[in-house]
CHARMM-style PDB file with segment names, atoms N, HN, CA, C and O in Angstrom:
ATOM      1  N   MET     1     101.355 119.164  97.164  1.00  0.00      PROA
ATOM      2  CA  MET     1     100.671 117.982  97.379  1.00  0.00      PROA
ATOM      3  C   MET     1     100.105 117.744  98.684  1.00  0.00      PROA
ATOM      4  O   MET     1     100.675 117.915  99.761  1.00  0.00      PROA
ATOM      5  N   ASP     2      98.788 117.284  98.460  1.00  0.00      PROA
ATOM      6  HN  ASP     2      98.326 117.145  97.584  1.00  0.00      PROA
ATOM      7  CA  ASP     2      98.056 117.016  99.560  1.00  0.00      PROA
ATOM      8  C   ASP     2      98.505 115.593 100.297  1.00  0.00      PROA
ATOM      9  O   ASP     2      99.456 114.944  99.860  1.00  0.00      PROA
ATOM     10  N   ARG     3      97.860 115.238 101.265  1.00  0.00      PROA
ATOM     11  HN  ARG     3      97.088 115.765 101.620  1.00  0.00      PROA
ATOM     12  CA  ARG     3      98.583 114.122 102.612  1.00  0.00      PROA
ATOM     13  C   ARG     3      98.715 113.071 101.399  1.00  0.00      PROA
ATOM     14  O   ARG     3      99.773 112.456 101.271  1.00  0.00      PROA
ATOM     15  N   ARG     4      97.336 112.803 100.253  1.00  0.00      PROA
ATOM     16  HN  ARG     4      96.477 113.303 100.357  1.00  0.00      PROA
ATOM     17  CA  ARG     4      96.989 111.781  99.997  1.00  0.00      PROA
ATOM     18  C   ARG     4      97.800 111.384  98.888  1.00  0.00      PROA
ATOM     19  O   ARG     4      98.115 110.201  98.759  1.00  0.00      PROA
ATOM     20  N   ALA     5      98.125 112.156  98.172  1.00  0.00      PROA
ATOM     21  HN  ALA     5      97.869 113.117  98.277  1.00  0.00      PROA
ATOM     22  CA  ALA     5      99.105 112.229  96.657  1.00  0.00      PROA
ATOM     23  C   ALA     5     100.689 111.684  97.431  1.00  0.00      PROA
ATOM     24  O   ALA     5     101.305 110.775  96.875  1.00  0.00      PROA
ATOM     25  N   VAL     6     101.170 112.228  98.538  1.00  0.00      PROA
ATOM     26  HN  VAL     6     100.670 112.966  98.989  1.00  0.00      PROA
ATOM     27  CA  VAL     6     102.519 111.900  98.901  1.00  0.00      PROA
ATOM     28  C   VAL     6     102.199 110.456  99.831  1.00  0.00      PROA
ATOM     29  O   VAL     6     102.872 109.535 100.295  1.00  0.00      PROA
ATOM     30  N   ASP     7     101.349 110.692  99.812  1.00  0.00      PROA
ATOM     31  HN  ASP     7     100.803 111.440  99.436  1.00  0.00      PROA
ATOM     32  CA  ASP     7     101.315 108.510 100.884  1.00  0.00      PROA
ATOM     33  C   ASP     7     101.117 108.039  99.158  1.00  0.00      PROA
ATOM     34  O   ASP     7     101.943 107.127  99.198  1.00  0.00      PROA
ATOM     35  N   GLY     8     100.858 108.029  98.406  1.00  0.00      PROA
ATOM     36  HN  GLY     8     100.188 108.770  98.374  1.00  0.00      PROA
ATOM     37  CA  GLY     8     100.989 107.553  97.383  1.00  0.00      PROA
ATOM     38  C   GLY     8     101.776 106.850  96.415  1.00  0.00      PROA
ATOM     39  O   GLY     8     101.755 105.835  95.719  1.00  0.00      PROA
ATOM     40  N   ILE     9     102.699 108.159  96.772  1.00  0.00      PROA
ATOM     41  HN  ILE     9     102.716 108.983  97.338  1.00  0.00      PROA
ATOM     42  CA  ILE     9     104.602 108.174  96.254  1.00  0.00      PROA
ATOM     43  C   ILE     9     104.921 107.485  96.735  1.00  0.00      PROA
ATOM     44  O   ILE     9     105.576 106.611  96.167  1.00  0.00      PROA
ATOM     45  N   ILE    10     104.624 107.423  98.312  1.00  0.00      PROA
ATOM     46  HN  ILE    10     104.093 108.133  98.773  1.00  0.00      PROA
ATOM     47  CA  ILE    10     105.471 106.402  99.327  1.00  0.00      PROA
ATOM     48  C   ILE    10     104.837 104.835  99.070  1.00  0.00      PROA
ATOM     49  O   ILE    10     105.388 103.765  99.329  1.00  0.00      PROA
ATOM     50  N   GLU    11     103.859 105.005  98.634  1.00  0.00      PROA
ATOM     51  HN  GLU    11     103.411 105.874  98.422  1.00  0.00      PROA
ATOM     52  CA  GLU    11     103.418 103.433  98.513  1.00  0.00      PROA
ATOM     53  C   GLU    11     104.101 102.783  97.040  1.00  0.00      PROA
ATOM     54  O   GLU    11     104.618 101.714  96.714  1.00  0.00      PROA
ATOM     55  N   GLU    12     103.817 103.931  96.451  1.00  0.00      PROA
ATOM     56  HN  GLU    12     103.397 104.799  96.716  1.00  0.00      PROA
ATOM     57  CA  GLU    12     104.371 102.889  94.724  1.00  0.00      PROA
ATOM     58  C   GLU    12     106.098 102.793  94.789  1.00  0.00      PROA
ATOM     59  O   GLU    12     106.596 101.818  94.225  1.00  0.00      PROA
ATOM     60  N   LYS    13     106.934 103.688  95.398  1.00  0.00      PROA
ATOM     61  HN  LYS    13     106.529 104.480  95.855  1.00  0.00      PROA
ATOM     62  CA  LYS    13     108.067 103.840  95.858  1.00  0.00      PROA
ATOM     63  C   LYS    13     109.076 103.343  96.891  1.00  0.00      PROA
ATOM     64  O   LYS    13     110.258 103.006  96.818  1.00  0.00      PROA
ATOM     65  N   ILE    14     107.862 103.448  98.233  1.00  0.00      PROA
ATOM     66  HN  ILE    14     106.902 103.722  98.292  1.00  0.00      PROA
ATOM     67  CA  ILE    14     108.977 102.897  98.980  1.00  0.00      PROA
ATOM     68  C   ILE    14     108.253 101.469  99.211  1.00  0.00      PROA
ATOM     69  O   ILE    14     108.942 100.568  98.735  1.00  0.00      PROA
ATOM     70  N   VAL    15     107.170 101.053  99.751  1.00  0.00      PROA
ATOM     71  HN  VAL    15     106.610 101.786 100.138  1.00  0.00      PROA
ATOM     72  CA  VAL    15     106.369 100.351 100.639  1.00  0.00      PROA
ATOM     73  C   VAL    15     106.584  98.807  99.777  1.00  0.00      PROA
ATOM     74  O   VAL    15     107.189  97.802 100.150  1.00  0.00      PROA
ATOM     75  N   GLN    16     105.679  99.126  98.226  1.00  0.00      PROA
ATOM     76  HN  GLN    16     105.188  99.943  97.923  1.00  0.00      PROA
ATOM     77  CA  GLN    16     105.194  98.079  97.482  1.00  0.00      PROA
ATOM     78  C   GLN    16     106.747  97.449  96.771  1.00  0.00      PROA
ATOM     79  O   GLN    16     106.756  96.255  96.475  1.00  0.00      PROA
ATOM     80  N   PRO    17     107.919  98.217  96.539  1.00  0.00      PROA
ATOM     81  CA  PRO    17     109.121  97.538  95.784  1.00  0.00      PROA
ATOM     82  C   PRO    17     109.988  96.818  97.733  1.00  0.00      PROA
ATOM     83  O   PRO    17     110.180  95.605  97.811  1.00  0.00      PROA
ATOM     84  N   THR    18     110.309  97.594  98.803  1.00  0.00      PROA
ATOM     85  HN  THR    18     110.153  98.579  98.739  1.00  0.00      PROA
ATOM     86  CA  THR    18     110.510  97.007  99.977  1.00  0.00      PROA
ATOM     87  C   THR    18     109.736  95.391  99.886  1.00  0.00      PROA
ATOM     88  O   THR    18     110.287  94.326  99.610  1.00  0.00      PROA
ATOM     89  N   LEU    19     108.193  95.661 100.243  1.00  0.00      PROA
ATOM     90  HN  LEU    19     107.746  96.526 100.468  1.00  0.00      PROA
ATOM     91  CA  LEU    19     107.952  94.452 100.432  1.00  0.00      PROA
ATOM     92  C   LEU    19     108.523  93.217  99.356  1.00  0.00      PROA
ATOM     93  O   LEU    19     108.916  92.123  99.762  1.00  0.00      PROA
ATOM     94  N   GLN    20     108.478  93.688  97.681  1.00  0.00      PROA
ATOM     95  HN  GLN    20     108.159  94.577  97.352  1.00  0.00      PROA
ATOM     96  CA  GLN    20     108.976  92.362  96.800  1.00  0.00      PROA
ATOM     97  C   GLN    20     110.063  92.165  97.236  1.00  0.00      PROA
ATOM     98  O   GLN    20     110.479  91.087  97.659  1.00  0.00      PROA
ATOM     99  N   ASP    21     110.839  93.521  97.165  1.00  0.00      PROA
ATOM    100  HN  ASP    21     110.501  94.398  96.822  1.00  0.00      PROA
ATOM    101  CA  ASP    21     112.107  92.658  98.093  1.00  0.00      PROA
ATOM    102  C   ASP    21     112.347  91.751  99.098  1.00  0.00      PROA
ATOM    103  O   ASP    21     113.174  90.845  99.206  1.00  0.00      PROA
ATOM    104  N   MET    22     111.427  92.182  99.852  1.00  0.00      PROA
ATOM    105  HN  MET    22     110.756  92.918  99.765  1.00  0.00      PROA
ATOM    106  CA  MET    22     112.068  90.669 101.438  1.00  0.00      PROA
ATOM    107  C   MET    22     111.557  89.876 101.077  1.00  0.00      PROA
ATOM    108  O   MET    22     111.848  88.922 101.799  1.00  0.00      PROA
ATOM    109  N   GLY    23     110.648  89.475 100.062  1.00  0.00      PROA
ATOM    110  HN  GLY    23     110.412  90.250  99.475  1.00  0.00      PROA
ATOM    111  CA  GLY    23     109.604  88.620  99.864  1.00  0.00      PROA
ATOM    112  C   GLY    23     110.765  87.471  99.010  1.00  0.00      PROA
ATOM    113  O   GLY    23     110.387  86.316  98.814  1.00  0.00      PROA
ATOM    114  N   GLU    24     111.901  87.835  98.637  1.00  0.00      PROA
ATOM    115  HN  GLU    24     112.208  88.773  98.797  1.00  0.00      PROA
ATOM    116  CA  GLU    24     112.673  87.101  97.858  1.00  0.00      PROA
ATOM    117  C   GLU    24     113.326  86.644  98.426  1.00  0.00      PROA
ATOM    118  O   GLU    24     113.975  87.296  99.244  1.00  0.00      PROA
ATOM    119  N   GLY    25     113.484  85.348  98.292  1.00  0.00      PROA
ATOM    120  HN  GLY    25     112.957  84.818  97.628  1.00  0.00      PROA
ATOM    121  CA  GLY    25     114.465  84.870  99.875  1.00  0.00      PROA
ATOM    122  C   GLY    25     115.023  84.977 100.814  1.00  0.00      PROA
ATOM    123  O   GLY    25     116.185  84.729 101.136  1.00  0.00      PROA
ATOM    124  N   PHE    26     113.854  85.521 101.510  1.00  0.00      PROA
ATOM    125  HN  PHE    26     112.910  85.722 101.249  1.00  0.00      PROA
ATOM    126  CA  PHE    26     113.554  86.192 103.523  1.00  0.00      PROA
ATOM    127  C   PHE    26     113.136  85.128 103.757  1.00  0.00      PROA
ATOM    128  O   PHE    26     112.070  85.355 104.331  1.00  0.00      PROA
ATOM    129  N   GLU    27     113.206  84.574 103.723  1.00  0.00      PROA
ATOM    130  HN  GLU    27     114.071  84.390 103.257  1.00  0.00      PROA
ATOM    131  CA  GLU    27     112.095  83.287 104.602  1.00  0.00      PROA
ATOM    132  C   GLU    27     112.077  83.202 105.741  1.00  0.00      PROA
ATOM    133  O   GLU    27     111.164  82.482 106.145  1.00  0.00      PROA
ATOM    134  N   HSD    28     112.740  83.657 106.546  1.00  0.00      PROA
ATOM    135  HN  HSD    28     113.481  84.242 106.218  1.00  0.00      PROA
ATOM    136  CA  HSD    28     112.571  83.757 108.200  1.00  0.00      PROA
ATOM    137  C   HSD    28     112.444  85.139 108.789  1.00  0.00      PROA
ATOM    138  O   HSD    28     112.618  85.454 109.966  1.00  0.00      PROA
ATOM    139  N   PHE    29     112.003  86.166 107.434  1.00  0.00      PROA
ATOM    140  HN  PHE    29     111.862  85.909 106.478  1.00  0.00      PROA
ATOM    141  CA  PHE    29     111.438  87.772 108.138  1.00  0.00      PROA
ATOM    142  C   PHE    29     109.311  87.588 107.298  1.00  0.00      PROA
ATOM    143  O   PHE    29     108.711  87.283 106.268  1.00  0.00      PROA
ATOM    144  N   THR    30     109.144  87.934 108.360  1.00  0.00      PROA
ATOM    145  HN  THR    30     109.631  88.182 109.198  1.00  0.00      PROA
ATOM    146  CA  THR    30     107.786  88.175 108.666  1.00  0.00      PROA
ATOM    147  C   THR    30     107.381  89.639 108.229  1.00  0.00      PROA
ATOM    148  O   THR    30     106.928  90.277 109.180  1.00  0.00      PROA
ATOM    149  N   ILE    31     107.422  90.269 107.153  1.00  0.00      PROA
ATOM    150  HN  ILE    31     107.790  89.750 106.381  1.00  0.00      PROA
ATOM    151  CA  ILE    31     107.625  92.068 107.237  1.00  0.00      PROA
ATOM    152  C   ILE    31     105.959  92.311 106.362  1.00  0.00      PROA
ATOM    153  O   ILE    31     105.767  91.789 105.264  1.00  0.00      PROA
ATOM    154  N   ASN    32     105.093  92.998 106.923  1.00  0.00      PROA
ATOM    155  HN  ASN    32     105.248  93.422 107.815  1.00  0.00      PROA
ATOM    156  CA  ASN    32     103.899  93.733 105.989  1.00  0.00      PROA
ATOM    157  C   ASN    32     103.783  95.308 105.600  1.00  0.00      PROA
ATOM    158  O   ASN    32     104.638  96.182 105.456  1.00  0.00      PROA
ATOM    159  N   HSD    33     102.918  95.305 105.534  1.00  0.00      PROA
ATOM    160  HN  HSD    33     102.223  94.595 105.651  1.00  0.00      PROA
ATOM    161  CA  HSD    33     102.624  96.498 104.791  1.00  0.00      PROA
ATOM    162  C   HSD    33     102.498  97.850 106.009  1.00  0.00      PROA
ATOM    163  O   HSD    33     102.151  98.966 105.621  1.00  0.00      PROA
ATOM    164  N   ALA    34     102.867  97.549 107.681  1.00  0.00      PROA
ATOM    165  HN  ALA    34     103.149  96.642 107.995  1.00  0.00      PROA
ATOM    166  CA  ALA    34     102.674  98.136 108.048  1.00  0.00      PROA
ATOM    167  C   ALA    34     103.802  98.102 109.101  1.00  0.00      PROA
ATOM    168  O   ALA    34     103.879  98.837 110.086  1.00  0.00      PROA
ATOM    169  N   HSD    35     104.829  96.946 108.667  1.00  0.00      PROA
ATOM    170  HN  HSD    35     104.767  96.349 107.867  1.00  0.00      PROA
ATOM    171  CA  HSD    35     105.823  97.064 109.471  1.00  0.00      PROA
ATOM    172  C   HSD    35     106.811  98.180 108.247  1.00  0.00      PROA
ATOM    173  O   HSD    35     107.502  99.132 108.611  1.00  0.00      PROA
ATOM    174  N   VAL    36     106.668  97.841 107.160  1.00  0.00      PROA
ATOM    175  HN  VAL    36     106.106  97.067 106.865  1.00  0.00      PROA
ATOM    176  CA  VAL    36     107.553  99.204 106.117  1.00  0.00      PROA
ATOM    177  C   VAL    36     107.138 100.322 105.880  1.00  0.00      PROA
ATOM    178  O   VAL    36     107.754 100.971 105.034  1.00  0.00      PROA
ATOM    179  N   ARG    37     105.612 101.104 106.734  1.00  0.00      PROA
ATOM    180  HN  ARG    37     105.111 100.577 107.420  1.00  0.00      PROA
ATOM    181  CA  ARG    37     105.533 101.958 106.928  1.00  0.00      PROA
ATOM    182  C   ARG    37     105.886 102.579 108.264  1.00  0.00      PROA
ATOM    183  O   ARG    37     105.910 103.809 108.232  1.00  0.00      PROA
ATOM    184  N   GLY    38     106.184 101.977 109.516  1.00  0.00      PROA
ATOM    185  HN  GLY    38     106.164 100.977 109.541  1.00  0.00      PROA
ATOM    186  CA  GLY    38     106.573 102.092 110.804  1.00  0.00      PROA
ATOM    187  C   GLY    38     107.986 101.950 109.888  1.00  0.00      PROA
ATOM    188  O   GLY    38     107.144 101.862 108.993  1.00  0.00      PROA
ATOM    189  N   MET    39     108.801 101.883 109.478  1.00  0.00      PROA
ATOM    190  HN  MET    39     109.485 101.954 110.204  1.00  0.00      PROA
ATOM    191  CA  MET    39     110.034 102.004 109.707  1.00  0.00      PROA
ATOM    192  C   MET    39     110.402 103.240 108.621  1.00  0.00      PROA
ATOM    193  O   MET    39     111.466 103.516 108.069  1.00  0.00      PROA
ATOM    194  N   ILE    40     109.599 103.617 108.578  1.00  0.00      PROA
ATOM    195  HN  ILE    40     108.734 103.392 109.027  1.00  0.00      PROA
ATOM    196  CA  ILE    40     109.793 105.287 107.418  1.00  0.00      PROA
ATOM    197  C   ILE    40     109.343 106.257 108.126  1.00  0.00      PROA
ATOM    198  O   ILE    40     109.778 107.394 107.941  1.00  0.00      PROA
ATOM    199  N   TYR    41     108.350 105.981 109.106  1.00  0.00      PROA
ATOM    200  HN  TYR    41     107.997 105.057 109.256  1.00  0.00      PROA
ATOM    201  CA  TYR    41     108.178 107.530 110.368  1.00  0.00      PROA
ATOM    202  C   TYR    41     109.133 107.287 111.124  1.00  0.00      PROA
ATOM    203  O   TYR    41     109.916 108.169 111.474  1.00  0.00      PROA
ATOM    204  N   TRP    42     109.247 105.776 111.584  1.00  0.00      PROA
ATOM    205  HN  TRP    42     108.610 105.059 111.300  1.00  0.00      PROA
ATOM    206  CA  TRP    42     111.148 105.763 112.481  1.00  0.00      PROA
ATOM    207  C   TRP    42     112.015 106.270 112.341  1.00  0.00      PROA
ATOM    208  O   TRP    42     112.597 106.927 113.204  1.00  0.00      PROA
ATOM    209  N   LEU    43     112.570 106.012 110.483  1.00  0.00      PROA
ATOM    210  HN  LEU    43     112.097 105.478 109.781  1.00  0.00      PROA
ATOM    211  CA  LEU    43     113.622 106.900 110.671  1.00  0.00      PROA
ATOM    212  C   LEU    43     113.284 108.441 110.086  1.00  0.00      PROA
ATOM    213  O   LEU    43     114.107 109.277 110.459  1.00  0.00      PROA
ATOM    214  N   ALA    44     112.429 108.844 109.406  1.00  0.00      PROA
ATOM    215  HN  ALA    44     111.760 108.165 109.103  1.00  0.00      PROA
ATOM    216  CA  ALA    44     112.034 109.673 109.766  1.00  0.00      PROA
ATOM    217  C   ALA    44     111.602 111.171 111.108  1.00  0.00      PROA
ATOM    218  O   ALA    44     111.744 112.391 111.028  1.00  0.00      PROA
ATOM    219  N   ASP    45     111.107 110.348 112.108  1.00  0.00      PROA
ATOM    220  HN  ASP    45     110.992 109.357 112.173  1.00  0.00      PROA
ATOM    221  CA  ASP    45     111.793 111.114 113.099  1.00  0.00      PROA
ATOM    222  C   ASP    45     113.416 111.093 113.570  1.00  0.00      PROA
ATOM    223  O   ASP    45     113.943 111.876 114.361  1.00  0.00      PROA
ATOM    224  N   ARG    46     114.135 109.830 112.766  1.00  0.00      PROA
ATOM    225  HN  ARG    46     113.707 109.194 112.124  1.00  0.00      PROA
ATOM    226  CA  ARG    46     116.245 110.037 113.487  1.00  0.00      PROA
ATOM    227  C   ARG    46     116.258 111.033 112.546  1.00  0.00      PROA
ATOM    228  O   ARG    46     117.265 111.740 112.546  1.00  0.00      PROA
ATOM    229  N   CYS    47     115.206 111.326 111.560  1.00  0.00      PROA
ATOM    230  HN  CYS    47     114.388 110.751 111.560  1.00  0.00      PROA
ATOM    231  CA  CYS    47     116.252 112.268 110.852  1.00  0.00      PROA
ATOM    232  C   CYS    47     115.493 114.065 110.529  1.00  0.00      PROA
ATOM    233  O   CYS    47     115.432 114.820 109.559  1.00  0.00      PROA
ATOM    234  N   PHE    48     114.990 114.099 112.110  1.00  0.00      PROA
ATOM    235  HN  PHE    48     115.040 113.486 112.898  1.00  0.00      PROA
ATOM    236  CA  PHE    48     114.002 114.932 112.336  1.00  0.00      PROA
ATOM    237  C   PHE    48     113.338 115.835 111.254  1.00  0.00      PROA
ATOM    238  O   PHE    48     113.178 117.043 111.083  1.00  0.00      PROA
ATOM    239  N   VAL    49     112.891 114.174 110.321  1.00  0.00      PROA
ATOM    240  HN  VAL    49     113.021 113.192 110.460  1.00  0.00      PROA
ATOM    241  CA  VAL    49     111.829 114.840 109.370  1.00  0.00      PROA
ATOM    242  C   VAL    49     110.518 115.032 110.402  1.00  0.00      PROA
ATOM    243  O   VAL    49     109.995 114.195 111.137  1.00  0.00      PROA
ATOM    244  N   ARG    50     110.069 116.907 110.115  1.00  0.00      PROA
ATOM    245  HN  ARG    50     110.494 117.587 109.517  1.00  0.00      PROA
ATOM    246  CA  ARG    50     108.496 115.990 110.576  1.00  0.00      PROA
ATOM    247  C   ARG    50     107.706 116.218 109.502  1.00  0.00      PROA
ATOM    248  O   ARG    50     108.060 116.844 108.503  1.00  0.00      PROA
ATOM    249  N   TRP    51     105.867 115.371 109.811  1.00  0.00      PROA
ATOM    250  HN  TRP    51     105.579 114.862 110.622  1.00  0.00      PROA
ATOM    251  CA  TRP    51     105.157 115.176 108.837  1.00  0.00      PROA
ATOM    252  C   TRP    51     104.118 116.033 109.025  1.00  0.00      PROA
ATOM    253  O   TRP    51     103.111 116.052 108.317  1.00  0.00      PROA
ATOM    254  N   LYS    52     104.321 116.720 109.926  1.00  0.00      PROA
ATOM    255  HN  LYS    52     105.139 116.704 110.502  1.00  0.00      PROA
ATOM    256  CA  LYS    52     102.799 117.964 110.277  1.00  0.00      PROA
ATOM    257  C   LYS    52     103.001 119.516 109.188  1.00  0.00      PROA
ATOM    258  OT1 LYS    52     102.169 120.422 109.243  1.00  0.00      PROA
TER     259      LYS     52
END
């Protein structure tokens, strides 16, 4: 898969569901698309997954 296809899957399966879940009942949290993407990359780095 090329990078665009992988990014699309991440967006559909991880980012959007996370934003939807956080929007329900979490009035004290402000989370956006960039936060979720940042969390994914931080976790991937901690798990020693390389994105190159």
